PDBQT receptor file of N, H, CA, C and O in Angstrom, charges set to zero:
ATOM      1  N   MET A   1     116.379 121.247  93.613  1.00  0.00    +0.000 N 
ATOM      2  CA  MET A   1     115.630 121.483  92.618  1.00  0.00    +0.000 C 
ATOM      3  C   MET A   1     115.123 120.393  91.957  1.00  0.00    +0.000 C 
ATOM      4  O   MET A   1     115.885 119.536  91.510  1.00  0.00    +0.000 OA
ATOM      5  N   LYS A   2     113.409 120.285  91.787  1.00  0.00    +0.000 N 
ATOM      6  H   LYS A   2     112.790 120.982  92.150  1.00  0.00    +0.000 HD
ATOM      7  CA  LYS A   2     112.894 118.880  91.251  1.00  0.00    +0.000 C 
ATOM      8  C   LYS A   2     113.704 118.582  90.028  1.00  0.00    +0.000 C 
ATOM      9  O   LYS A   2     114.563 119.328  89.557  1.00  0.00    +0.000 OA
ATOM     10  N   LYS A   3     113.310 117.320  89.525  1.00  0.00    +0.000 N 
ATOM     11  H   LYS A   3     112.612 116.714  89.908  1.00  0.00    +0.000 HD
ATOM     12  CA  LYS A   3     113.923 116.731  88.622  1.00  0.00    +0.000 C 
ATOM     13  C   LYS A   3     112.470 116.913  87.625  1.00  0.00    +0.000 C 
ATOM     14  O   LYS A   3     111.341 116.836  88.110  1.00  0.00    +0.000 OA
ATOM     15  N   LEU A   4     112.735 117.157  86.208  1.00  0.00    +0.000 N 
ATOM     16  H   LEU A   4     113.652 117.219  85.815  1.00  0.00    +0.000 HD
ATOM     17  CA  LEU A   4     111.600 116.956  85.057  1.00  0.00    +0.000 C 
ATOM     18  C   LEU A   4     111.840 116.285  84.236  1.00  0.00    +0.000 C 
ATOM     19  O   LEU A   4     112.907 116.374  83.628  1.00  0.00    +0.000 OA
ATOM     20  N   ILE A   5     110.784 115.266  83.916  1.00  0.00    +0.000 N 
ATOM     21  H   ILE A   5     109.917 115.194  84.409  1.00  0.00    +0.000 HD
ATOM     22  CA  ILE A   5     110.889 114.389  82.609  1.00  0.00    +0.000 C 
ATOM     23  C   ILE A   5     110.087 114.712  81.811  1.00  0.00    +0.000 C 
ATOM     24  O   ILE A   5     109.290 115.599  82.116  1.00  0.00    +0.000 OA
ATOM     25  N   PHE A   6     110.042 114.188  80.714  1.00  0.00    +0.000 N 
ATOM     26  H   PHE A   6     110.689 113.467  80.466  1.00  0.00    +0.000 HD
ATOM     27  CA  PHE A   6     109.386 114.493  79.491  1.00  0.00    +0.000 C 
ATOM     28  C   PHE A   6     108.376 113.226  78.963  1.00  0.00    +0.000 C 
ATOM     29  O   PHE A   6     108.889 112.127  78.753  1.00  0.00    +0.000 OA
ATOM     30  N   ASP A   7     107.283 113.379  78.810  1.00  0.00    +0.000 N 
ATOM     31  H   ASP A   7     106.865 114.272  78.981  1.00  0.00    +0.000 HD
ATOM     32  CA  ASP A   7     106.327 112.425  78.724  1.00  0.00    +0.000 C 
ATOM     33  C   ASP A   7     106.163 112.541  77.051  1.00  0.00    +0.000 C 
ATOM     34  O   ASP A   7     105.499 113.381  76.442  1.00  0.00    +0.000 OA
ATOM     35  N   ILE A   8     106.891 111.550  76.548  1.00  0.00    +0.000 N 
ATOM     36  H   ILE A   8     107.430 110.868  77.042  1.00  0.00    +0.000 HD
ATOM     37  CA  ILE A   8     107.118 111.557  75.103  1.00  0.00    +0.000 C 
ATOM     38  C   ILE A   8     105.752 111.080  74.239  1.00  0.00    +0.000 C 
ATOM     39  O   ILE A   8     105.576 111.717  73.201  1.00  0.00    +0.000 OA
ATOM     40  N   ASP A   9     104.909 110.185  74.504  1.00  0.00    +0.000 N 
ATOM     41  H   ASP A   9     105.052 109.668  75.348  1.00  0.00    +0.000 HD
ATOM     42  CA  ASP A   9     103.315 109.890  74.353  1.00  0.00    +0.000 C 
ATOM     43  C   ASP A   9     102.661 111.326  74.472  1.00  0.00    +0.000 C 
ATOM     44  O   ASP A   9     102.266 111.927  73.474  1.00  0.00    +0.000 OA
ATOM     45  N   GLY A  10     102.581 111.787  75.626  1.00  0.00    +0.000 N 
ATOM     46  H   GLY A  10     102.902 111.299  76.437  1.00  0.00    +0.000 HD
ATOM     47  CA  GLY A  10     101.530 113.209  75.972  1.00  0.00    +0.000 C 
ATOM     48  C   GLY A  10     101.968 114.136  75.590  1.00  0.00    +0.000 C 
ATOM     49  O   GLY A  10     101.095 115.002  75.535  1.00  0.00    +0.000 OA
ATOM     50  N   GLY A  11     103.447 114.679  75.079  1.00  0.00    +0.000 N 
ATOM     51  H   GLY A  11     104.156 113.975  75.124  1.00  0.00    +0.000 HD
ATOM     52  CA  GLY A  11     103.687 115.705  74.682  1.00  0.00    +0.000 C 
ATOM     53  C   GLY A  11     104.111 116.945  76.293  1.00  0.00    +0.000 C 
ATOM     54  O   GLY A  11     104.425 118.083  75.942  1.00  0.00    +0.000 OA
ATOM     55  N   LYS A  12     104.104 116.769  77.356  1.00  0.00    +0.000 N 
ATOM     56  H   LYS A  12     103.849 115.845  77.641  1.00  0.00    +0.000 HD
ATOM     57  CA  LYS A  12     104.145 117.458  78.784  1.00  0.00    +0.000 C 
ATOM     58  C   LYS A  12     105.584 117.025  79.540  1.00  0.00    +0.000 C 
ATOM     59  O   LYS A  12     106.211 115.967  79.493  1.00  0.00    +0.000 OA
ATOM     60  N   ILE A  13     105.833 118.212  80.214  1.00  0.00    +0.000 N 
ATOM     61  H   ILE A  13     105.324 119.071  80.252  1.00  0.00    +0.000 HD
ATOM     62  CA  ILE A  13     106.723 117.902  80.754  1.00  0.00    +0.000 C 
ATOM     63  C   ILE A  13     106.148 117.776  82.308  1.00  0.00    +0.000 C 
ATOM     64  O   ILE A  13     105.288 118.548  82.732  1.00  0.00    +0.000 OA
ATOM     65  N   VAL A  14     106.788 116.596  83.191  1.00  0.00    +0.000 N 
ATOM     66  H   VAL A  14     107.487 115.969  82.847  1.00  0.00    +0.000 HD
ATOM     67  CA  VAL A  14     106.174 116.355  84.211  1.00  0.00    +0.000 C 
ATOM     68  C   VAL A  14     107.263 116.653  85.373  1.00  0.00    +0.000 C 
ATOM     69  O   VAL A  14     108.468 116.530  85.151  1.00  0.00    +0.000 OA
ATOM     70  N   THR A  15     106.756 117.048  86.608  1.00  0.00    +0.000 N 
ATOM     71  H   THR A  15     105.778 117.148  86.788  1.00  0.00    +0.000 HD
ATOM     72  CA  THR A  15     107.708 117.002  87.834  1.00  0.00    +0.000 C 
ATOM     73  C   THR A  15     107.763 115.980  88.455  1.00  0.00    +0.000 C 
ATOM     74  O   THR A  15     106.666 115.449  88.627  1.00  0.00    +0.000 OA
ATOM     75  N   VAL A  16     108.729 115.406  88.931  1.00  0.00    +0.000 N 
ATOM     76  H   VAL A  16     109.620 115.838  88.792  1.00  0.00    +0.000 HD
ATOM     77  CA  VAL A  16     109.154 114.005  90.095  1.00  0.00    +0.000 C 
ATOM     78  C   VAL A  16     109.030 115.027  91.401  1.00  0.00    +0.000 C 
ATOM     79  O   VAL A  16     109.557 116.086  91.743  1.00  0.00    +0.000 OA
ATOM     80  N   ILE A  17     108.088 114.159  91.908  1.00  0.00    +0.000 N 
ATOM     81  H   ILE A  17     107.660 113.299  91.629  1.00  0.00    +0.000 HD
ATOM     82  CA  ILE A  17     107.848 114.875  93.411  1.00  0.00    +0.000 C 
ATOM     83  C   ILE A  17     108.119 113.781  94.728  1.00  0.00    +0.000 C 
ATOM     84  O   ILE A  17     107.974 114.119  95.903  1.00  0.00    +0.000 OA
ATOM     85  N   SER A  18     108.514 112.489  94.311  1.00  0.00    +0.000 N 
ATOM     86  H   SER A  18     108.631 112.215  93.357  1.00  0.00    +0.000 HD
ATOM     87  CA  SER A  18     109.216 111.331  94.944  1.00  0.00    +0.000 C 
ATOM     88  C   SER A  18     109.499 110.411  93.942  1.00  0.00    +0.000 C 
ATOM     89  O   SER A  18     109.186 110.513  92.756  1.00  0.00    +0.000 OA
ATOM     90  N   ASN A  19     110.258 109.286  94.612  1.00  0.00    +0.000 N 
ATOM     91  H   ASN A  19     110.512 109.203  95.576  1.00  0.00    +0.000 HD
ATOM     92  CA  ASN A  19     110.655 108.174  93.555  1.00  0.00    +0.000 C 
ATOM     93  C   ASN A  19     110.417 107.504  92.834  1.00  0.00    +0.000 C 
ATOM     94  O   ASN A  19     111.124 106.826  92.088  1.00  0.00    +0.000 OA
ATOM     95  N   ASN A  20     108.597 107.660  93.035  1.00  0.00    +0.000 N 
ATOM     96  H   ASN A  20     108.023 108.210  93.640  1.00  0.00    +0.000 HD
ATOM     97  CA  ASN A  20     107.764 106.780  91.994  1.00  0.00    +0.000 C 
ATOM     98  C   ASN A  20     106.315 107.534  91.766  1.00  0.00    +0.000 C 
ATOM     99  O   ASN A  20     105.342 106.879  91.392  1.00  0.00    +0.000 OA
ATOM    100  N   MET A  21     106.215 109.211  92.060  1.00  0.00    +0.000 N 
ATOM    101  H   MET A  21     107.005 109.744  92.364  1.00  0.00    +0.000 HD
ATOM    102  CA  MET A  21     105.391 109.566  91.782  1.00  0.00    +0.000 C 
ATOM    103  C   MET A  21     105.426 111.071  91.138  1.00  0.00    +0.000 C 
ATOM    104  O   MET A  21     106.206 111.847  91.690  1.00  0.00    +0.000 OA
ATOM    105  N   ALA A  22     104.873 111.434  90.330  1.00  0.00    +0.000 N 
ATOM    106  H   ALA A  22     104.239 110.803  89.882  1.00  0.00    +0.000 HD
ATOM    107  CA  ALA A  22     105.270 112.743  89.404  1.00  0.00    +0.000 C 
ATOM    108  C   ALA A  22     103.823 113.190  89.106  1.00  0.00    +0.000 C 
ATOM    109  O   ALA A  22     102.830 112.469  89.007  1.00  0.00    +0.000 OA
ATOM    110  N   VAL A  23     103.916 114.602  88.977  1.00  0.00    +0.000 N 
ATOM    111  H   VAL A  23     104.723 115.188  89.057  1.00  0.00    +0.000 HD
ATOM    112  CA  VAL A  23     102.841 115.337  88.785  1.00  0.00    +0.000 C 
ATOM    113  C   VAL A  23     103.111 116.528  87.304  1.00  0.00    +0.000 C 
ATOM    114  O   VAL A  23     104.072 117.271  87.105  1.00  0.00    +0.000 OA
ATOM    115  N   ASP A  24     101.929 116.332  86.509  1.00  0.00    +0.000 N 
ATOM    116  H   ASP A  24     101.148 115.729  86.672  1.00  0.00    +0.000 HD
ATOM    117  CA  ASP A  24     102.243 117.439  85.423  1.00  0.00    +0.000 C 
ATOM    118  C   ASP A  24     101.591 118.539  85.935  1.00  0.00    +0.000 C 
ATOM    119  O   ASP A  24     101.025 118.612  87.026  1.00  0.00    +0.000 OA
ATOM    120  N   PHE A  25     101.739 119.690  84.798  1.00  0.00    +0.000 N 
ATOM    121  H   PHE A  25     102.199 119.632  83.912  1.00  0.00    +0.000 HD
ATOM    122  CA  PHE A  25     101.550 121.061  85.416  1.00  0.00    +0.000 C 
ATOM    123  C   PHE A  25     100.102 121.428  85.234  1.00  0.00    +0.000 C 
ATOM    124  O   PHE A  25      99.598 122.515  85.513  1.00  0.00    +0.000 OA
ATOM    125  N   GLU A  26      99.375 120.150  84.621  1.00  0.00    +0.000 N 
ATOM    126  H   GLU A  26      99.784 119.266  84.394  1.00  0.00    +0.000 HD
ATOM    127  CA  GLU A  26      97.587 120.595  84.864  1.00  0.00    +0.000 C 
ATOM    128  C   GLU A  26      97.150 119.883  86.096  1.00  0.00    +0.000 C 
ATOM    129  O   GLU A  26      95.960 119.977  86.398  1.00  0.00    +0.000 OA
ATOM    130  N   GLY A  27      98.005 119.136  86.903  1.00  0.00    +0.000 N 
ATOM    131  H   GLY A  27      98.972 119.060  86.658  1.00  0.00    +0.000 HD
ATOM    132  CA  GLY A  27      97.842 118.537  88.262  1.00  0.00    +0.000 C 
ATOM    133  C   GLY A  27      97.580 116.938  88.322  1.00  0.00    +0.000 C 
ATOM    134  O   GLY A  27      97.131 116.196  89.195  1.00  0.00    +0.000 OA
ATOM    135  N   GLY A  28      98.019 116.757  87.124  1.00  0.00    +0.000 N 
ATOM    136  H   GLY A  28      98.384 117.360  86.415  1.00  0.00    +0.000 HD
ATOM    137  CA  GLY A  28      97.808 114.917  86.983  1.00  0.00    +0.000 C 
ATOM    138  C   GLY A  28      98.878 114.494  87.357  1.00  0.00    +0.000 C 
ATOM    139  O   GLY A  28     100.001 114.943  87.128  1.00  0.00    +0.000 OA
ATOM    140  N   PHE A  29      98.459 113.297  88.159  1.00  0.00    +0.000 N 
ATOM    141  H   PHE A  29      97.547 112.932  88.345  1.00  0.00    +0.000 HD
ATOM    142  CA  PHE A  29      99.808 112.465  88.883  1.00  0.00    +0.000 C 
ATOM    143  C   PHE A  29      99.880 111.105  88.097  1.00  0.00    +0.000 C 
ATOM    144  O   PHE A  29      98.904 110.464  87.705  1.00  0.00    +0.000 OA
ATOM    145  N   MET A  30     100.941 110.840  87.965  1.00  0.00    +0.000 N 
ATOM    146  H   MET A  30     101.734 111.360  88.283  1.00  0.00    +0.000 HD
ATOM    147  CA  MET A  30     101.674 109.502  87.415  1.00  0.00    +0.000 C 
ATOM    148  C   MET A  30     102.438 108.837  88.442  1.00  0.00    +0.000 C 
ATOM    149  O   MET A  30     102.714 109.339  89.531  1.00  0.00    +0.000 OA
ATOM    150  N   THR A  31     102.811 107.542  88.000  1.00  0.00    +0.000 N 
ATOM    151  H   THR A  31     102.587 107.133  87.115  1.00  0.00    +0.000 HD
ATOM    152  CA  THR A  31     103.646 106.723  88.869  1.00  0.00    +0.000 C 
ATOM    153  C   THR A  31     104.132 105.928  87.767  1.00  0.00    +0.000 C 
ATOM    154  O   THR A  31     103.631 105.516  86.721  1.00  0.00    +0.000 OA
ATOM    155  N   ARG A  32     105.551 105.817  88.466  1.00  0.00    +0.000 N 
ATOM    156  H   ARG A  32     105.957 106.151  89.316  1.00  0.00    +0.000 HD
ATOM    157  CA  ARG A  32     106.763 105.220  87.782  1.00  0.00    +0.000 C 
ATOM    158  C   ARG A  32     106.328 103.858  87.546  1.00  0.00    +0.000 C 
ATOM    159  O   ARG A  32     105.533 103.259  88.271  1.00  0.00    +0.000 OA
ATOM    160  N   MET A  33     106.881 103.387  86.499  1.00  0.00    +0.000 N 
ATOM    161  H   MET A  33     107.526 103.873  85.910  1.00  0.00    +0.000 HD
ATOM    162  CA  MET A  33     106.836 101.787  86.469  1.00  0.00    +0.000 C 
ATOM    163  C   MET A  33     108.117 101.086  85.916  1.00  0.00    +0.000 C 
ATOM    164  O   MET A  33     108.347  99.886  86.064  1.00  0.00    +0.000 OA
ATOM    165  N   SER A  34     108.848 101.886  85.323  1.00  0.00    +0.000 N 
ATOM    166  H   SER A  34     108.661 102.861  85.202  1.00  0.00    +0.000 HD
ATOM    167  CA  SER A  34     109.979 101.458  84.999  1.00  0.00    +0.000 C 
ATOM    168  C   SER A  34     111.050 102.598  84.898  1.00  0.00    +0.000 C 
ATOM    169  O   SER A  34     110.883 103.478  85.742  1.00  0.00    +0.000 OA
ATOM    170  N   ASP A  35     112.073 102.771  84.084  1.00  0.00    +0.000 N 
ATOM    171  H   ASP A  35     112.208 102.056  83.398  1.00  0.00    +0.000 HD
ATOM    172  CA  ASP A  35     112.936 104.051  84.207  1.00  0.00    +0.000 C 
ATOM    173  C   ASP A  35     112.432 104.762  82.782  1.00  0.00    +0.000 C 
ATOM    174  O   ASP A  35     112.888 105.805  82.313  1.00  0.00    +0.000 OA
ATOM    175  N   ASN A  36     111.386 103.940  82.220  1.00  0.00    +0.000 N 
ATOM    176  H   ASN A  36     111.016 103.093  82.600  1.00  0.00    +0.000 HD
ATOM    177  CA  ASN A  36     111.290 104.797  81.019  1.00  0.00    +0.000 C 
ATOM    178  C   ASN A  36     109.420 104.775  80.363  1.00  0.00    +0.000 C 
ATOM    179  O   ASN A  36     108.800 105.013  79.326  1.00  0.00    +0.000 OA
ATOM    180  N   MET A  37     109.229 104.431  81.442  1.00  0.00    +0.000 N 
ATOM    181  H   MET A  37     109.733 104.238  82.284  1.00  0.00    +0.000 HD
ATOM    182  CA  MET A  37     107.304 104.059  81.333  1.00  0.00    +0.000 C 
ATOM    183  C   MET A  37     106.935 104.623  82.642  1.00  0.00    +0.000 C 
ATOM    184  O   MET A  37     107.626 104.496  83.653  1.00  0.00    +0.000 OA
ATOM    185  N   ALA A  38     105.719 105.306  82.573  1.00  0.00    +0.000 N 
ATOM    186  H   ALA A  38     105.157 105.410  81.752  1.00  0.00    +0.000 HD
ATOM    187  CA  ALA A  38     104.969 105.729  83.542  1.00  0.00    +0.000 C 
ATOM    188  C   ALA A  38     103.440 105.749  83.497  1.00  0.00    +0.000 C 
ATOM    189  O   ALA A  38     102.981 105.969  82.377  1.00  0.00    +0.000 OA
ATOM    190  N   MET A  39     102.470 105.546  84.583  1.00  0.00    +0.000 N 
ATOM    191  H   MET A  39     102.843 105.367  85.493  1.00  0.00    +0.000 HD
ATOM    192  CA  MET A  39     100.914 105.319  84.298  1.00  0.00    +0.000 C 
ATOM    193  C   MET A  39     100.179 106.596  85.005  1.00  0.00    +0.000 C 
ATOM    194  O   MET A  39     100.456 107.075  86.105  1.00  0.00    +0.000 OA
ATOM    195  N   ASP A  40      99.356 106.944  84.257  1.00  0.00    +0.000 N 
ATOM    196  H   ASP A  40      99.131 106.555  83.363  1.00  0.00    +0.000 HD
ATOM    197  CA  ASP A  40      98.577 107.550  84.610  1.00  0.00    +0.000 C 
ATOM    198  C   ASP A  40      97.905 107.490  85.559  1.00  0.00    +0.000 C 
ATOM    199  O   ASP A  40      97.418 106.360  85.547  1.00  0.00    +0.000 OA
ATOM    200  N   MET A  41      97.479 108.153  86.614  1.00  0.00    +0.000 N 
ATOM    201  H   MET A  41      97.875 109.071  86.624  1.00  0.00    +0.000 HD
ATOM    202  CA  MET A  41      97.072 107.762  87.775  1.00  0.00    +0.000 C 
ATOM    203  C   MET A  41      95.222 107.540  87.702  1.00  0.00    +0.000 C 
ATOM    204  O   MET A  41      94.506 106.731  88.292  1.00  0.00    +0.000 OA
ATOM    205  N   GLN A  42      94.830 108.817  86.557  1.00  0.00    +0.000 N 
ATOM    206  H   GLN A  42      95.412 109.474  86.078  1.00  0.00    +0.000 HD
ATOM    207  CA  GLN A  42      93.544 108.876  86.700  1.00  0.00    +0.000 C 
ATOM    208  C   GLN A  42      92.624 107.968  85.589  1.00  0.00    +0.000 C 
ATOM    209  O   GLN A  42      91.488 107.494  85.628  1.00  0.00    +0.000 OA
ATOM    210  N   SER A  43      93.675 107.977  84.614  1.00  0.00    +0.000 N 
ATOM    211  H   SER A  43      94.597 108.362  84.582  1.00  0.00    +0.000 HD
ATOM    212  CA  SER A  43      93.099 107.024  83.448  1.00  0.00    +0.000 C 
ATOM    213  C   SER A  43      93.588 105.855  83.262  1.00  0.00    +0.000 C 
ATOM    214  O   SER A  43      92.841 105.144  82.590  1.00  0.00    +0.000 OA
ATOM    215  N   GLY A  44      94.612 105.336  83.612  1.00  0.00    +0.000 N 
ATOM    216  H   GLY A  44      95.219 105.914  84.158  1.00  0.00    +0.000 HD
ATOM    217  CA  GLY A  44      95.340 103.966  83.944  1.00  0.00    +0.000 C 
ATOM    218  C   GLY A  44      96.379 104.028  82.536  1.00  0.00    +0.000 C 
ATOM    219  O   GLY A  44      96.975 102.984  82.272  1.00  0.00    +0.000 OA
ATOM    220  N   ASP A  45      96.587 105.159  81.692  1.00  0.00    +0.000 N 
ATOM    221  H   ASP A  45      96.103 106.007  81.907  1.00  0.00    +0.000 HD
ATOM    222  CA  ASP A  45      97.121 104.800  80.299  1.00  0.00    +0.000 C 
ATOM    223  C   ASP A  45      98.483 104.976  80.848  1.00  0.00    +0.000 C 
ATOM    224  O   ASP A  45      98.990 105.644  81.749  1.00  0.00    +0.000 OA
ATOM    225  N   ILE A  46      98.977 103.916  79.749  1.00  0.00    +0.000 N 
ATOM    226  H   ILE A  46      98.564 103.373  79.018  1.00  0.00    +0.000 HD
ATOM    227  CA  ILE A  46     100.759 103.814  79.944  1.00  0.00    +0.000 C 
ATOM    228  C   ILE A  46     101.189 104.634  79.118  1.00  0.00    +0.000 C 
ATOM    229  O   ILE A  46     100.651 104.675  78.011  1.00  0.00    +0.000 OA
ATOM    230  N   TYR A  47     102.379 105.594  79.461  1.00  0.00    +0.000 N 
ATOM    231  H   TYR A  47     102.816 105.561  80.359  1.00  0.00    +0.000 HD
ATOM    232  CA  TYR A  47     103.258 106.559  78.616  1.00  0.00    +0.000 C 
ATOM    233  C   TYR A  47     104.857 106.270  78.610  1.00  0.00    +0.000 C 
ATOM    234  O   TYR A  47     105.430 105.923  79.643  1.00  0.00    +0.000 OA
ATOM    235  N   ASN A  48     105.471 106.423  77.490  1.00  0.00    +0.000 N 
ATOM    236  H   ASN A  48     105.005 106.705  76.651  1.00  0.00    +0.000 HD
ATOM    237  CA  ASN A  48     106.770 106.617  77.355  1.00  0.00    +0.000 C 
ATOM    238  C   ASN A  48     107.326 107.964  77.618  1.00  0.00    +0.000 C 
ATOM    239  O   ASN A  48     107.090 109.003  77.001  1.00  0.00    +0.000 OA
ATOM    240  N   ILE A  49     108.385 107.706  79.007  1.00  0.00    +0.000 N 
ATOM    241  H   ILE A  49     108.576 106.862  79.508  1.00  0.00    +0.000 HD
ATOM    242  CA  ILE A  49     108.695 109.007  78.942  1.00  0.00    +0.000 C 
ATOM    243  C   ILE A  49     110.382 108.790  78.896  1.00  0.00    +0.000 C 
ATOM    244  O   ILE A  49     110.939 107.714  78.680  1.00  0.00    +0.000 OA
ATOM    245  N   SER A  50     111.101 110.197  79.178  1.00  0.00    +0.000 N 
ATOM    246  H   SER A  50     110.648 111.071  79.354  1.00  0.00    +0.000 HD
ATOM    247  CA  SER A  50     112.341 110.114  79.304  1.00  0.00    +0.000 C 
ATOM    248  C   SER A  50     113.148 109.594  80.546  1.00  0.00    +0.000 C 
ATOM    249  O   SER A  50     112.521 109.251  81.548  1.00  0.00    +0.000 OA
ATOM    250  N   SER A  51     114.227 109.537  80.521  1.00  0.00    +0.000 N 
ATOM    251  H   SER A  51     114.737 109.815  79.707  1.00  0.00    +0.000 HD
ATOM    252  CA  SER A  51     114.556 108.501  81.815  1.00  0.00    +0.000 C 
ATOM    253  C   SER A  51     114.063 108.899  83.131  1.00  0.00    +0.000 C 
ATOM    254  O   SER A  51     114.229 110.086  83.411  1.00  0.00    +0.000 OA
ATOM    255  N   TRP A  52     113.592 108.287  83.842  1.00  0.00    +0.000 N 
ATOM    256  H   TRP A  52     113.457 107.323  83.614  1.00  0.00    +0.000 HD
ATOM    257  CA  TRP A  52     113.022 108.223  85.101  1.00  0.00    +0.000 C 
ATOM    258  C   TRP A  52     114.219 107.560  86.197  1.00  0.00    +0.000 C 
ATOM    259  O   TRP A  52     113.798 106.492  86.641  1.00  0.00    +0.000 OA
ATOM    260  N   SER A  53     115.198 107.815  86.587  1.00  0.00    +0.000 N 
ATOM    261  H   SER A  53     115.539 108.683  86.227  1.00  0.00    +0.000 HD
ATOM    262  CA  SER A  53     115.963 106.880  87.101  1.00  0.00    +0.000 C 
ATOM    263  C   SER A  53     115.739 107.098  88.543  1.00  0.00    +0.000 C 
ATOM    264  O   SER A  53     115.331 108.210  88.878  1.00  0.00    +0.000 OA
ATOM    265  N   ASN A  54     115.976 106.077  89.570  1.00  0.00    +0.000 N 
ATOM    266  H   ASN A  54     116.308 105.174  89.297  1.00  0.00    +0.000 HD
ATOM    267  CA  ASN A  54     115.784 105.931  90.930  1.00  0.00    +0.000 C 
ATOM    268  C   ASN A  54     116.566 106.399  91.937  1.00  0.00    +0.000 C 
ATOM    269  O   ASN A  54     116.321 106.312  93.140  1.00  0.00    +0.000 OA
ATOM    270  N   ASP A  55     117.751 107.023  91.290  1.00  0.00    +0.000 N 
ATOM    271  H   ASP A  55     117.950 107.093  90.312  1.00  0.00    +0.000 HD
ATOM    272  CA  ASP A  55     118.893 107.447  92.230  1.00  0.00    +0.000 C 
ATOM    273  C   ASP A  55     118.602 108.658  93.239  1.00  0.00    +0.000 C 
ATOM    274  O   ASP A  55     118.275 109.830  93.049  1.00  0.00    +0.000 OA
ATOM    275  N   ASP A  56     118.846 107.923  94.353  1.00  0.00    +0.000 N 
ATOM    276  H   ASP A  56     119.112 106.971  94.508  1.00  0.00    +0.000 HD
ATOM    277  CA  ASP A  56     118.834 108.860  95.412  1.00  0.00    +0.000 C 
ATOM    278  C   ASP A  56     119.813 110.093  95.275  1.00  0.00    +0.000 C 
ATOM    279  O   ASP A  56     119.706 111.093  95.984  1.00  0.00    +0.000 OA
ATOM    280  N   ASP A  57     120.591 109.963  94.487  1.00  0.00    +0.000 N 
ATOM    281  H   ASP A  57     120.678 109.151  93.910  1.00  0.00    +0.000 HD
ATOM    282  CA  ASP A  57     121.940 111.121  94.675  1.00  0.00    +0.000 C 
ATOM    283  C   ASP A  57     121.329 112.453  93.772  1.00  0.00    +0.000 C 
ATOM    284  O   ASP A  57     121.892 113.544  93.866  1.00  0.00    +0.000 OA
ATOM    285  N   GLU A  58     120.742 112.361  93.342  1.00  0.00    +0.000 N 
ATOM    286  H   GLU A  58     120.285 111.475  93.266  1.00  0.00    +0.000 HD
ATOM    287  CA  GLU A  58     120.030 113.307  91.969  1.00  0.00    +0.000 C 
ATOM    288  C   GLU A  58     119.447 114.769  92.760  1.00  0.00    +0.000 C 
ATOM    289  O   GLU A  58     118.894 115.650  92.101  1.00  0.00    +0.000 OA
TER     290      GLU A  58
């Protein structure tokens, strides 16, 4: 099962596809900057997100 995170600023659910990449349901990619911050790959905007831990056990 893929991990889901919540984009607090954008109000969207985002699916984690690797340790550092995620995609929203509209096809927009995000890259992880920290456990609670991600950057939109197209616009360069920074978003606050729910916890995106880097644990390989999940």
